[in-house]
C-alpha positions as CSV (number, residue, x, y, z in Angstrom):
1,X,11.8,-24.3,7.2
2,X,10.3,-22.6,10.3
3,X,7.7,-24.8,12.1
4,X,4.9,-22.6,12.9
5,X,1.8,-24.5,14.3
6,X,0.4,-21.7,16.7
7,X,0.0,-18.1,15.9
8,X,-1.4,-15.1,18.0
9,X,-2.8,-12.4,15.9
10,X,-3.6,-9.5,18.4
11,X,-6.1,-6.7,17.1
12,X,-8.2,-9.1,15.0
13,X,-11.2,-7.1,14.7
14,X,-9.8,-4.4,12.6
15,X,-9.9,-5.2,8.9
16,X,-6.0,-6.0,8.2
17,X,-5.8,-8.1,11.7
18,X,-8.9,-10.4,10.6
19,X,-7.3,-10.7,6.9
20,X,-3.9,-11.6,7.9
21,X,-5.4,-14.1,10.8
22,X,-6.9,-15.6,7.5
23,X,-3.6,-15.9,5.9
24,X,-2.2,-17.8,8.9
25,X,-5.0,-20.1,9.4
26,X,-5.2,-20.9,5.5
27,X,-2.1,-21.1,3.8
28,X,0.1,-21.5,7.2
29,X,-2.5,-24.2,8.3
30,X,-1.8,-23.0,11.9
31,X,-4.0,-22.8,14.9
32,X,-4.6,-19.1,15.2
33,X,-5.5,-17.0,18.8
34,X,-7.7,-14.5,17.7
35,X,-7.2,-11.7,20.2
36,X,-9.4,-8.8,20.6
37,X,-10.2,-6.3,23.4
38,X,-14.2,-7.6,23.1
39,X,-14.4,-11.5,22.7
40,X,-17.8,-11.0,21.6
41,X,-16.7,-8.7,18.9
42,X,-14.0,-11.2,18.2
43,X,-16.7,-14.3,17.7
44,X,-18.6,-11.9,15.4
45,X,-15.3,-11.2,13.3
46,X,-14.6,-15.1,12.8
47,X,-17.0,-15.5,9.9
48,X,-15.8,-12.5,8.4
49,X,-11.9,-14.1,8.6
50,X,-13.3,-16.9,6.9
51,X,-15.1,-14.9,3.9
52,X,-11.7,-13.2,3.6
53,X,-9.8,-16.4,2.1
54,X,-12.9,-18.1,0.6
55,X,-12.4,-21.3,2.7
56,X,-14.7,-22.5,5.1
57,X,-12.5,-25.2,6.7
58,X,-10.2,-22.7,8.2
59,X,-13.0,-21.9,10.8
60,X,-11.6,-25.0,13.0
61,X,-8.2,-23.0,13.1
62,X,-9.5,-20.0,14.7
63,X,-9.7,-19.4,18.2
64,X,-11.5,-16.3,19.6
65,X,-9.8,-14.4,22.8
66,X,-9.4,-11.4,24.3
67,X,-6.9,-9.6,26.4
68,X,-7.2,-11.5,29.7
69,X,-6.1,-14.6,27.8
70,X,-3.0,-13.0,26.0
71,X,-0.6,-14.0,28.4
72,X,-1.8,-17.7,27.7
73,X,-2.3,-17.3,24.1
74,X,1.3,-15.9,23.7
75,X,3.0,-18.6,25.5
76,X,1.6,-21.2,23.3
77,X,2.5,-19.7,20.2
78,X,5.5,-19.9,18.0
79,X,4.6,-16.9,16.1
80,X,2.8,-13.5,17.7
81,X,1.7,-11.0,15.1
82,X,0.4,-7.6,16.5
83,X,-2.1,-5.7,14.0
84,X,-3.2,-2.7,16.5
85,X,-4.2,0.7,16.0
86,X,-1.1,2.4,14.1
87,X,0.1,4.2,17.0
88,X,3.5,3.6,18.3
89,X,2.2,4.1,22.1
90,X,-0.1,1.4,21.6
91,X,2.1,-0.7,19.8
92,X,5.1,-0.5,22.3
93,X,2.7,-1.3,25.3
94,X,1.7,-4.5,23.2
95,X,5.2,-5.6,22.7
96,X,5.9,-4.9,26.2
97,X,3.2,-7.4,27.3
98,X,4.0,-9.9,24.6
99,X,7.7,-10.3,25.8
100,X,6.4,-11.0,29.1
101,X,5.2,-14.6,28.1
102,X,6.8,-15.2,24.6
103,X,8.5,-18.5,24.4
104,X,12.6,-18.2,23.9
105,X,12.2,-19.9,20.1
106,X,9.0,-18.0,19.0
107,X,8.8,-15.1,16.6
108,X,7.4,-11.8,17.2
109,X,6.1,-9.3,14.4
110,X,4.2,-6.0,13.9
111,X,2.2,-5.4,10.8
112,X,2.9,-1.4,11.0
113,X,2.6,0.3,7.9
114,X,5.6,2.5,8.6
115,X,6.5,3.5,12.4
116,X,9.9,2.7,13.8
117,X,10.6,-0.9,14.3
118,X,13.6,-0.7,16.0
119,X,11.6,1.5,18.3
120,X,9.1,-1.3,19.0
121,X,11.8,-3.9,19.4
122,X,13.6,-1.9,22.5
123,X,10.3,-2.6,24.3
124,X,11.0,-6.6,24.1
125,X,13.4,-8.2,26.9
126,X,17.2,-8.4,25.8
127,X,16.9,-11.9,25.0
128,X,14.0,-11.7,22.9
129,X,14.8,-8.4,20.8
130,X,16.7,-10.7,18.0
131,X,13.2,-12.3,17.4
132,X,11.2,-9.2,16.6
133,X,10.8,-8.2,12.8
134,X,8.5,-5.9,10.9
135,X,6.1,-8.0,9.0
136,X,3.9,-5.4,6.8
137,X,1.3,-7.2,4.6
138,X,-1.1,-5.5,2.3
139,X,-4.7,-5.2,2.2
140,X,-6.3,-7.5,1.3
141,X,-3.5,-9.9,1.5
142,X,-5.6,-12.6,-0.2
143,X,-5.1,-10.7,-3.6
144,X,-1.8,-8.6,-2.7
145,X,0.9,-10.8,-2.1
146,X,3.4,-8.3,-0.8
147,X,5.1,-8.7,2.5
148,X,7.6,-5.9,3.5
149,X,10.0,-7.9,6.0
150,X,11.8,-5.0,8.0
151,X,14.8,-6.2,10.4
152,X,16.1,-4.4,13.0
153,X,19.5,-3.7,14.4
154,X,19.1,-6.7,16.8
155,X,18.0,-9.3,14.5
156,X,19.9,-12.6,13.7
157,X,20.6,-12.9,9.8
158,X,19.7,-16.8,10.0
159,X,16.4,-16.3,11.5
160,X,15.9,-13.6,9.2
161,X,16.5,-16.0,6.3
162,X,14.3,-18.6,7.9
163,X,11.4,-16.2,8.6
164,X,11.7,-14.9,4.9
165,X,11.5,-18.5,3.5
166,X,8.5,-19.3,5.8
167,X,6.9,-16.0,4.4
168,X,7.6,-17.1,0.9
169,X,7.1,-20.6,0.7
170,X,4.2,-21.3,3.0
171,X,2.3,-18.0,3.2
172,X,2.9,-17.4,-0.6
173,X,3.9,-13.9,0.0
174,X,6.4,-11.8,-2.2
175,X,8.8,-11.0,0.4
176,X,10.7,-7.5,-0.1
177,X,13.3,-6.7,2.4
178,X,13.3,-3.0,3.4
179,X,15.2,-0.5,5.8
180,X,13.5,0.8,8.8
181,X,12.3,4.1,7.1
182,X,8.8,5.7,7.4
183,X,6.3,4.0,5.4
184,X,8.9,1.7,4.3
185,X,9.2,1.2,0.5
186,X,5.5,0.4,-1.1
187,X,3.6,3.1,0.4
188,X,6.4,5.7,0.2
189,X,6.1,5.3,-3.7
190,X,2.5,4.5,-3.9
191,X,1.4,7.5,-1.4
192,X,3.9,10.0,-3.3
193,X,1.8,9.2,-6.4
194,X,-1.6,9.4,-4.5
195,X,-1.1,12.2,-2.4
196,X,0.4,14.5,-5.4
197,X,-2.7,13.3,-7.3
198,X,-4.7,14.7,-4.5
199,X,-2.6,18.0,-4.8
200,X,-3.2,18.1,-8.1
201,X,-6.9,17.8,-7.6
202,X,-6.8,20.8,-5.6
203,X,-4.4,22.8,-8.2
204,X,-7.1,21.8,-11.0
205,X,-10.3,22.2,-8.9
206,X,-11.7,24.6,-11.5
207,X,-11.2,22.0,-14.2
208,X,-13.1,19.3,-12.0
209,X,-10.5,18.5,-9.6
210,X,-11.1,14.9,-7.9
211,X,-12.7,13.1,-10.9
212,X,-10.8,15.2,-13.6
213,X,-7.5,14.2,-12.1
214,X,-8.8,10.4,-11.6
215,X,-9.7,10.3,-15.3
216,X,-6.4,11.3,-16.6
217,X,-4.7,8.9,-14.4
218,X,-7.0,5.8,-14.7
219,X,-6.5,2.3,-15.5
220,X,-5.2,2.7,-19.0
221,X,-2.2,4.5,-17.5
222,X,-1.0,1.1,-15.6
223,X,-3.1,0.7,-12.1
224,X,-6.1,-1.4,-11.1
225,X,-7.7,1.9,-9.5
226,X,-7.6,5.6,-10.0
227,X,-5.3,7.1,-7.5
228,X,-7.8,9.2,-5.6
229,X,-10.2,6.2,-5.8
230,X,-7.6,4.2,-4.3
231,X,-7.4,6.5,-1.7
232,X,-11.1,6.4,-0.5
233,X,-10.5,2.6,-0.7
234,X,-7.7,2.9,1.9
235,X,-9.2,5.6,4.0
236,X,-8.3,9.2,4.3
237,X,-7.4,8.9,8.0
238,X,-4.9,6.0,6.8
239,X,-3.7,8.4,3.9
240,X,-3.1,11.2,5.7
241,X,-1.4,9.2,8.6
242,X,1.1,7.5,6.2
243,X,2.0,10.8,4.1
244,X,2.2,13.1,7.6
245,X,5.0,10.3,9.1
246,X,6.7,10.4,5.7
247,X,6.6,14.4,5.7
248,X,7.8,14.7,9.7
249,X,10.7,12.3,9.3
250,X,12.3,12.4,5.9
251,X,13.3,15.1,3.5
252,X,14.0,14.0,-0.1
253,X,13.4,15.9,-3.2
254,X,9.5,15.0,-3.3
255,X,9.1,16.6,0.0
256,X,6.5,18.8,-0.5
257,X,4.5,16.5,-2.3
258,X,3.5,14.7,1.2
259,X,1.9,17.8,2.5
260,X,-1.9,16.6,2.8
261,X,-4.3,19.0,1.5
262,X,-6.2,21.3,3.8
263,X,-9.8,20.3,2.0
264,X,-8.9,16.7,2.6
265,X,-7.8,17.3,6.0
266,X,-11.4,18.9,6.6
267,X,-13.0,15.6,5.4
268,X,-11.2,13.6,7.9
269,X,-12.3,15.8,10.6
270,X,-15.7,15.8,9.7
271,X,-15.4,11.7,9.7
272,X,-15.9,11.8,5.9
273,X,-13.0,9.1,5.7
274,X,-13.7,7.4,2.5
275,X,-15.6,4.1,1.6
276,X,-15.7,2.8,5.2
277,X,-17.5,5.7,6.4
278,X,-20.0,6.0,3.6
279,X,-18.0,8.8,1.8
280,X,-15.0,10.8,1.5
281,X,-13.6,11.8,-1.6
282,X,-16.3,10.0,-3.5
283,X,-19.8,9.2,-2.1
284,X,-22.3,6.6,-3.4
285,X,-25.8,7.7,-3.1
286,X,-28.3,4.7,-2.8
287,X,-31.8,5.1,-3.3
288,X,-35.0,3.1,-1.9
289,X,-35.8,1.8,-5.4
290,X,-32.4,0.0,-5.8
291,X,-30.6,2.8,-7.9
292,X,-27.3,4.0,-7.2
293,X,-25.7,7.4,-7.8
294,X,-21.9,7.9,-8.0
295,X,-21.0,11.3,-6.5
296,X,-17.6,13.2,-6.0
297,X,-16.6,16.2,-3.8
298,X,-16.8,19.7,-5.7
299,X,-13.4,21.1,-3.6
300,X,-14.9,24.8,-4.7
301,X,-18.0,24.3,-3.0
302,X,-17.6,21.8,-0.7
303,X,-20.7,20.0,-2.0
304,X,-21.0,16.5,-4.0
305,X,-22.0,16.6,-7.5
306,X,-22.1,13.9,-10.2
307,X,-19.1,12.0,-11.5
308,X,-18.4,13.9,-14.9
309,X,-17.7,11.5,-17.8
310,X,-14.7,13.5,-19.0
311,X,-13.6,13.0,-22.8
312,X,-9.6,13.4,-23.2
313,X,-8.6,12.8,-26.6
314,X,-5.1,11.2,-25.5
315,X,-7.2,8.9,-23.1
316,X,-9.9,7.7,-25.4
317,X,-7.1,6.8,-28.1
318,X,-4.9,5.1,-25.4
319,X,-7.7,3.0,-24.4
320,X,-9.0,1.7,-27.8
321,X,-5.4,0.8,-28.9
322,X,-4.9,-0.9,-25.6
323,X,-8.0,-3.0,-26.3
324,X,-6.8,-3.7,-29.5
325,X,-3.5,-4.7,-28.1
326,X,-1.4,-2.0,-30.0
327,X,0.5,-0.8,-26.8
328,X,3.1,0.8,-29.0
329,X,0.4,3.3,-30.8
330,X,-1.1,3.8,-27.0
331,X,2.1,5.1,-25.6
332,X,2.7,7.5,-28.9
333,X,-0.8,9.1,-28.2
334,X,0.5,9.8,-24.6
335,X,4.0,10.9,-25.2
336,X,2.8,13.1,-28.5
337,X,-0.3,14.6,-27.6
338,X,0.6,17.4,-25.7
339,X,-2.7,18.6,-24.3
340,X,-2.8,19.7,-20.5
341,X,-4.1,16.3,-19.6
342,X,-1.7,14.0,-21.6
343,X,1.2,16.3,-20.0
344,X,0.0,15.9,-16.5
345,X,-0.5,12.1,-17.2
346,X,3.2,11.7,-18.6
347,X,4.7,13.7,-15.6
348,X,3.2,11.4,-13.1
349,X,4.2,8.4,-15.1
350,X,7.8,9.6,-15.6
351,X,8.1,11.0,-11.8
352,X,6.7,7.6,-10.6
353,X,9.7,6.0,-12.5
354,X,12.2,8.5,-10.8
355,X,10.8,8.4,-7.2
356,X,10.8,4.7,-7.6
357,X,14.2,4.4,-8.3
358,X,15.3,7.0,-5.6
359,X,13.4,5.3,-2.9
360,X,14.5,1.7,-3.9
361,X,18.2,3.2,-3.6
362,X,17.2,4.9,0.1
363,X,14.9,2.3,1.4
364,X,15.5,-1.0,-0.2
365,X,18.4,-3.0,-0.8
366,X,17.9,-3.6,-4.8
367,X,16.1,-1.9,-7.3
368,X,14.2,-4.9,-8.2
369,X,12.4,-4.1,-4.9
370,X,10.6,-1.5,-6.2
371,X,9.1,-3.5,-8.8
372,X,8.0,-6.4,-6.3
373,X,6.4,-3.5,-3.9
374,X,4.5,-2.0,-6.9
375,X,3.2,-5.2,-8.4
376,X,2.3,-7.2,-5.5
377,X,1.2,-4.3,-3.3
378,X,-0.8,-2.2,-5.2
379,X,-1.1,-4.0,-8.5
380,X,0.3,-1.3,-10.7
381,X,2.6,-1.3,-13.4
382,X,5.7,-1.6,-11.8
383,X,8.4,1.2,-12.4
384,X,11.0,-1.0,-14.2
385,X,7.9,-2.2,-16.6
386,X,6.7,1.2,-17.1
387,X,10.4,2.2,-18.3
388,X,10.4,-0.2,-20.7
389,X,6.8,0.4,-21.8
390,X,7.7,4.2,-22.6
391,X,10.7,3.0,-23.9
392,X,9.1,1.1,-26.9
393,X,8.4,4.8,-28.2
394,X,10.4,7.7,-26.7
395,X,13.9,8.0,-25.2
396,X,12.8,8.2,-21.6
397,X,15.8,9.7,-20.2
398,X,15.2,12.5,-22.4
399,X,11.3,13.0,-21.7
400,X,12.5,13.0,-17.9
401,X,14.5,16.0,-18.6
402,X,11.9,17.5,-20.7
403,X,9.0,16.8,-18.6
404,X,10.5,17.2,-15.1
405,X,13.0,20.0,-15.1
406,X,12.3,21.2,-11.7
407,X,13.3,17.6,-10.5
408,X,16.5,17.1,-12.6
409,X,18.4,19.5,-10.7
410,X,17.6,17.9,-7.3
411,X,18.8,14.6,-8.1
412,X,21.4,13.0,-10.1
413,X,19.2,11.7,-12.8
414,X,22.2,9.7,-14.6
415,X,22.8,8.2,-11.6
416,X,19.4,7.1,-10.7
417,X,19.0,5.7,-14.4
418,X,22.0,3.7,-14.5
419,X,20.0,1.5,-12.3
420,X,17.5,0.2,-15.0
421,X,17.3,-3.2,-15.9
422,X,14.6,-5.2,-17.5
423,X,11.6,-5.9,-15.5
424,X,10.4,-9.5,-14.7
425,X,7.1,-8.0,-15.1
426,X,5.1,-7.9,-18.5
427,X,4.0,-4.2,-18.4
428,X,0.8,-5.2,-21.0
429,X,-0.7,-6.8,-17.7
430,X,-1.4,-3.6,-16.0
431,X,-2.9,-1.3,-19.0
432,X,-6.3,-1.7,-19.2
433,X,-9.0,-0.1,-21.6
434,X,-11.5,1.0,-18.9
435,X,-11.7,4.2,-16.7
């Protein structure tokens, strides 16, 4: 296994940079140079890094630094991890700086969530390009273990395997090797689902819009957090950047589902980015007396209103059966209800299976990668496990043809479904009886 004793993390004052520094300092037990543009801000970030991994003892491993010290930090490091703004110009400039002082035996990586790894690699000197990889961890990495490892055309296979072993056995990551494709695999699958849910919120704005769709696709459908709440958690600006990158640089059957809706674009322009800005699709109102009120954007009026406690018979019955541990009856309610809400839910879950199979073929190297990606990166019921869940009550290929006729003529469904195999994940762990 790689002997990584000293690490430099660049961009440590950002949420992801701070959290990844904590992973290297705790699981990796490495000395970590925490580099930011303002060393005082870096010093204030150190307690947040310690808190992110719930281990006070790692404070001794964290060394604050700024860009004036970058050359020294890089020269002493066995691994350099860049976690800067998701901007190709920023990342290529940092890569060029790192390449000037990086040791010949060191490894370098970017935490980019979907920019071209090969483009960044070209900024390194020729003799170091083989040492550079995409190393995309998911936030928060202490909870979500997924790490997408993206090799470049320059990489040495043996070095890649050694890095994979280090990430897996030392940092305790679920490592999925992916191709250098926009958004890689996890985000491509996850944000296809999330962005289409956002489009459906606009489509059904007269039915309630945002909280209406979230109520249809809640935790009882195999995810920890409803999709549009997830978008607010991630940040609408990040969501927009991911889907726009996919839309501009790919052209698959789901291409139109990556169009970012205009109402959401206006929120981004207005600085309403989600949880980190105090409001986005949802807004939590806090009163002086300590009371809180959860509100949601009404797409028609542009104003925030109280979240509606929707009552959908199919959903209520699913939640009840899940609470009782009778998953078969829960899935029967979904498949056989045929209300507008049940049909929307069923369509989303079936397309989640289809698009996961499609994306795994395009971006991954094996179908199991989609399962690992969604389980370890999103904490969603993985697609192969979702297929098994629905198979307990219905013929899934038949359901797909019945519910997704517009998609079936665009892709070879038989070829995709031929990839299906038993999942190593238990679907029962992901379906919850809450909202």
